C-alpha positions in Angstrom: -61.2 -12.7 40.6 -59.6 -9.7 38.8 -56.4 -10.2 40.9 -56.1 -13.7 39.9 -56.5 -12.8 36.2 -53.9 -10.1 36.5 -51.4 -12.6 38.2 -52.0 -15.1 35.4 -51.4 -12.5 32.7 -48.2 -11.4 34.4 -47.0 -14.9 34.7 -47.8 -15.5 31.0 -45.9 -12.3 30.0 -42.9 -13.4 32.0 -42.9 -16.9 30.5 -43.2 -15.4 27.0 -40.3 -13.1 27.6 -38.2 -16.0 28.9 -39.1 -18.0 25.8 -38.2 -15.2 23.5 -35.0 -14.6 25.3 -33.9 -18.2 24.8 -35.0 -18.1 21.2 -32.8 -15.1 20.6 -29.8 -16.4 22.6 -29.7 -19.8 20.9 -29.0 -18.4 17.3 -26.8 -15.7 18.8 -24.8 -18.3 20.6 -24.4 -20.5 17.5 -23.2 -17.5 15.5 -20.8 -16.5 18.3 -19.4 -20.1 18.4 -18.8 -20.1 14.7 -17.2 -16.7 14.6 -15.0 -17.6 17.6 -14.0 -20.9 16.0 -13.1 -19.2 12.7 -11.1 -16.6 14.3 -9.3 -19.1 16.6 -8.5 -21.3 13.7 -7.1 -18.4 11.7 -5.1 -17.2 14.5 -3.6 -20.6 15.1 -2.7 -21.1 11.4 -1.3 -17.6 11.2 1.0 -18.2 14.1 2.2 -21.5 12.6 3.0 -19.5 9.4 5.0 -17.1 11.4 7.1 -20.0 12.7 7.5 -21.2 9.1 8.8 -17.8 8.1 11.3 -17.9 11.0 12.5 -21.3 9.9 12.9 -20.2 6.3 14.9 -17.2 7.4 17.3 -19.4 9.2 17.7 -21.6 6.1 18.9 -18.6 4.0 22.4 -18.6 5.4 22.6 -22.3 5.2 22.0 -22.6 1.4 24.4 -19.8 0.7 27.2 -21.4 2.9 26.6 -24.8 1.2 27.2 -23.2 -2.1 30.4 -21.8 -0.8 31.5 -25.1 0.7 30.9 -26.8 -2.7 33.2 -24.4 -4.5 35.8 -24.7 -1.8 35.7 -28.5 -1.9 36.2 -28.5 -5.7 39.2 -26.3 -5.1 40.7 -28.9 -2.8 39.7 -27.4 0.6 38.1 -30.2 2.7 37.4 -28.3 5.9 33.9 -26.9 6.3 33.8 -23.1 6.0 33.1 -21.2 9.3 30.0 -19.7 7.6 28.6 -23.2 7.2 29.3 -24.0 10.8 27.5 -20.9 11.9 24.5 -21.6 9.6 24.2 -25.1 10.9 24.1 -23.8 14.5 21.4 -21.3 13.5 19.1 -23.9 11.9 19.7 -26.3 14.7 18.6 -23.7 17.3 15.5 -22.9 15.3 14.7 -26.7 14.8 15.0 -27.3 18.5 12.2 -24.7 19.2 10.0 -25.2 16.2 10.9 -28.6 14.6 8.2 -30.6 16.5 5.4 -28.2 15.2 6.6 -27.9 11.7 7.6 -31.6 11.3 11.2 -30.8 10.3 13.0 -32.7 13.0 13.8 -35.9 11.0 14.5 -34.0 7.9 16.9 -31.7 9.5 18.7 -34.6 11.5 19.2 -36.4 8.2 20.4 -33.4 6.4 22.9 -32.4 9.1 24.3 -35.9 9.0 24.9 -35.6 5.3 26.6 -32.2 5.7 28.9 -33.7 8.3 30.0 -36.3 5.8 30.9 -33.8 3.1 34.4 -33.1 4.6 35.1 -36.8 4.6 34.5 -37.2 0.9 37.9 -38.0 -0.7 36.9 -39.1 -4.2 37.3 -37.4 -7.5 36.1 -33.9 -8.2 33.0 -35.5 -9.8 32.3 -37.5 -6.8 32.8 -34.5 -4.5 30.4 -32.5 -6.7 27.8 -35.3 -6.6 27.9 -35.3 -2.8 27.3 -31.6 -2.6 24.5 -31.9 -5.1 22.8 -34.5 -2.9 23.0 -32.1 0.1 21.8 -29.1 -1.8 18.8 -31.1 -3.1 17.9 -32.2 0.5 18.2 -28.5 1.6 15.8 -27.5 -1.1 13.4 -30.3 0.0 13.5 -29.0 3.5 12.7 -25.5 2.3 9.6 -26.9 0.5 8.6 -29.0 3.5 8.6 -25.9 5.8 6.6 -23.9 3.4 4.0 -26.7 3.0 3.8 -27.9 6.6 3.6 -24.3 8.1 0.6 -23.5 5.9 2.3 -20.9 3.8 1.5 -22.9 0.7 -2.2 -22.3 1.2 -2.2 -18.8 2.7 -5.4 -17.0 1.7 -3.7 -13.7 0.9 -2.0 -13.5 -2.5 0.8 -11.3 -1.4 2.0 -13.7 1.4 1.4 -16.7 -1.0 3.7 -15.3 -3.7 6.3 -14.1 -1.2 6.4 -17.5 0.4 7.0 -19.2 -3.0 9.8 -16.6 -3.7 11.6 -17.1 -0.5 11.0 -20.9 -0.2 11.4 -22.0 -3.8 12.8 -19.4 -6.2 15.6 -17.9 -4.2 17.2 -21.0 -2.9 16.8 -22.8 -6.2 18.5 -19.8 -8.0 21.4 -19.9 -5.5 21.9 -23.6 -5.9 21.7 -23.6 -9.7 24.0 -20.6 -9.9 26.6 -22.4 -7.7 26.3 -25.5 -9.8 26.6 -23.6 -13.0 29.8 -21.9 -11.8 31.4 -25.2 -10.5 30.3 -27.1 -13.6 31.9 -24.5 -15.8 35.3 -25.2 -14.0 34.7 -29.0 -14.3 34.0 -28.7 -18.0 37.1 -26.6 -18.5 39.3 -29.5 -17.0 37.5 -32.5 -18.4 38.0 -34.3 -21.7 36.2 -36.7 -23.9 32.9 -38.2 -23.0 33.0 -36.8 -19.5 33.4 -33.3 -20.8 30.3 -33.7 -23.0 28.2 -35.0 -20.0 29.4 -32.1 -17.8 28.7 -29.6 -20.6 25.1 -30.9 -20.9 24.6 -30.5 -17.2 26.2 -27.0 -17.3 23.8 -26.0 -20.1 20.9 -27.4 -18.0 22.0 -25.3 -15.0 22.1 -22.2 -17.1 18.5 -22.8 -18.2 17.3 -23.5 -14.6 18.9 -20.3 -13.4 17.0 -18.3 -16.0 13.8 -20.1 -15.1 14.2 -19.5 -11.4 15.1 -15.8 -11.8 12.0 -15.4 -14.1 9.7 -17.2 -11.5 11.2 -15.1 -8.8 10.5 -11.9 -10.6 6.9 -13.0 -11.4 6.2 -13.9 -7.8 7.5 -10.7 -6.4 5.6 -8.7 -9.0 2.4 -10.6 -8.1 2.9 -9.9 -4.5 3.5 -6.2 -5.1 0.3 -6.0 -7.4 -1.9 -7.5 -4.6 -0.8 -6.2 -1.3 -1.8 -3.6 1.3 1.8 -3.1 2.5 3.0 0.4 1.9 6.7 -0.7 2.0 6.8 -3.9 0.0 7.2 -2.4 -3.5 9.9 0.1 -2.7 11.9 -2.4 -0.7 11.7 -5.2 -3.3 12.7 -3.1 -6.4 16.3 -2.4 -5.2 16.9 -5.9 -3.7 15.6 -7.7 -6.8 17.7 -5.5 -9.2 20.9 -6.2 -7.3 20.1 -9.9 -7.2 19.5 -10.1 -10.9 22.7 -8.1 -11.6 24.7 -10.6 -9.5 23.2 -13.5 -11.4 23.9 -11.9 -14.8 27.6 -11.1 -13.8 28.0 -14.7 -12.6 26.6 -16.0 -15.9 29.0 -13.8 -17.9 32.0 -15.1 -15.8 30.9 -18.7 -16.4 31.0 -17.9 -20.1 28.6 -20.6 -21.5 30.2 -22.2 -24.5 33.7 -20.8 -23.8 36.4 -20.7 -21.1 35.2 -19.5 -17.7 36.6 -16.3 -16.2 37.5 -17.4 -12.6 38.1 -13.8 -11.4 34.9 -12.5 -12.7 33.0 -15.4 -11.2 34.6 -14.9 -7.8 33.6 -11.2 -7.7 30.1 -12.0 -9.0 29.6 -14.7 -6.4 30.5 -12.4 -3.6 28.0 -9.8 -5.0 25.4 -12.5 -5.4 25.7 -13.7 -1.8 25.3 -10.1 -0.5 22.3 -9.4 -2.7 20.8 -12.9 -1.8 21.0 -12.1 1.9 19.5 -8.7 1.4 16.6 -9.8 -0.7 15.9 -12.8 1.5 15.8 -10.5 4.5 13.4 -8.0 2.7 11.0 -10.8 1.7 11.1 -12.4 5.2 10.5 -9.2 7.0 7.6 -8.2 4.7 6.0 -11.5 5.2 6.5 -11.3 9.1 5.0 -7.8 9.0 1.9 -8.9 7.0 1.4 -11.9 9.3 1.7 -9.8 12.4 -0.9 -7.3 11.0 -3.2 -10.3 10.5 -2.8 -11.5 14.1 -3.6 -7.9 15.3 -6.7 -7.9 13.1 -7.8 -11.2 14.4 -7.3 -10.0 18.0 -9.7 -7.1 17.3 -12.3 -9.5 15.9 -12.0 -11.6 19.0 -12.5 -8.5 21.2 -15.5 -7.5 19.1 -17.0 -11.0 19.4 -16.6 -11.0 23.1 -18.2 -7.6 23.5 -21.2 -8.6 21.3 -21.7 -11.8 23.3 -21.5 -9.9 26.6 -24.0 -7.4 25.5 -26.4 -10.1 24.2 -26.1 -11.8 27.6 -26.7 -8.5 29.5 -29.8 -7.7 27.5 -31.1 -11.3 28.1 -30.6 -11.0 31.8 -32.3 -7.7 31.9 -35.3 -9.0 29.8 -35.9 -11.8 32.5 -35.0 -9.9 35.6 -37.1 -6.7 35.0 -40.5 -8.6 34.9 -39.5 -10.6 38.0 -38.6 -7.5 39.9 -41.9 -5.9 39.0 -43.8 -9.0 40.2 -42.0 -8.9 43.5 -42.9 -5.3 44.1 -46.6 -5.9 43.3 -46.6 -8.9 45.6 -45.4 -6.8 48.6 -47.5 -3.7 48.1 -49.9 -1.7 45.9 -48.0 0.2 43.3 -49.1 3.6 42.2 -48.5 5.6 39.1 -46.6 8.9 39.2 -48.8 11.8 40.3 -51.6 9.7 41.8 -52.9 11.2 45.1 -52.4 9.3 48.4 -55.6 10.7 50.0 -58.3 8.1 50.9 -61.5 9.2 49.4 -63.7 6.4 50.6 -64.8 5.1 54.0 -66.6 2.1 55.2 -70.4 2.4 55.7 -71.6 2.0 59.2 -73.2 -1.4 59.8 -72.5 -2.5 56.3 -70.0 -4.8 54.8 -66.6 -3.5 55.8 -65.2 -4.3 52.4 -67.7 -2.2 50.7 -66.5 1.3 50.0 -68.8 4.3 49.8 -68.0 7.9 49.0 -66.8 9.9 51.9 -69.3 12.8 51.6 -68.9 13.7 55.2 -65.3 14.7 54.6 -66.1 16.9 51.6 -65.0 20.5 52.0 -67.3 23.4 52.9 -66.9 25.1 49.6 -68.0 21.9 47.8 -71.3 21.8 50.0 -72.0 25.4 49.1 -71.6 24.7 45.5 -74.0 21.8 45.8 -76.7 23.9 47.5 -76.4 26.6 44.9 -77.0 24.0 42.1 -80.1 22.8 43.9 
C-alpha cells in the first residue's frame, strides 16, 4: 500500500511540474513573440529608411545640375550639361534597385521624360524658364515622396527626423529658389512694362522663400544637434552650414534685389553655393546613415538577447520535466539509497515463518556486542 501511495504522489508531483512549466512557458512565449515582432518591424523600417537616405543622396546632384541647366538654357545654351547627364544616370541606377520598394518608379519615369524635353524647348525665355520651373517642382515632389514613403517622415528619433527634413525639404528648396532668384533677376533686368512687374513680383517672392528655406534649414539642423547621441554631428555641421549660408548671402547680393544684378558676382557665388551644397548634403546624409546603422546594430543585439532568453527558458522547462522522469525511472529499476547508507543486510528471514517477515539478525551480532549484553544483565 505504501508503495502505491508513493507512486501516486510521485506522479502527482510530475504532473504538477509539467503544468507549472506550461504556465510559465506560455506567457514567456507571448512576451518573446511580442519582442521579436517589435524588433523585426523596427529593423525592417530602419532598413527601408536607409534606402530612402541612399535615394535622397542620389537626388542631390540632380537638383544642382537642374539649376545649372536652367541658367544655361536662359543664356541660349540648349544642350543638357554633362553634369545633368551624370546625375540622371545616378538617380536612374538607384531607382532600378530601390524604386519598387520606395514607390518612386512612376514618379522618376515621368520626371526623366520632362527633363529630356527641356532641350527641345524653343520658346521665349519666359517659356523656357517655366519649363524648368515645372521640372524643378517635380524634383522637389520626388524628394518629399522619398522621405515620406521610406518612413523618414515618421522616424522615432528627433535627430534623424530633423536631418531628414533638412536634406529632403530645406536644402533642395533653397537650391531651387536661389537658382530661380538669380535667373529671375536677369529676366527682370531685360523685361519691360507689365512683364517686368510680374517678373519682379516673382523675384521678390523667391528672395523671401530663400530666406525662409535657409531659416528652416538652420532650425532643423540645430534641433538635430540638440537631440542626438552622435559625437560628430555638431562639429561637422557647423562648418558646412556656415559655408552654405555664406554662398546664399553672396548670391543674394549679386542678384541685388531692387537694382541691377551683378552677373559676375552671381556666377562666383553660384559656384561656391554648389560646392557648399554638395558638402552639406554629404555631411547630413552620412550622419543619417551612421545613426541608422547604429540602430540596426542595436536591434541586432536585442534580437540576440531575445533568442538567448528564449533558449534559456526552454532549457529550464525541459530540465523541470526531464529530471522527475529520470528519478522515476531509477526508482522503477531498483532501490535507491541515500549517500552514506550502509549496504550490510541486518535482517534475516525467520525459520518456518513468513519469508517476507524480517527479524533482527541476532545470530550475526559481534562477540563484543554479546559481552556487553551479558555485562548489562
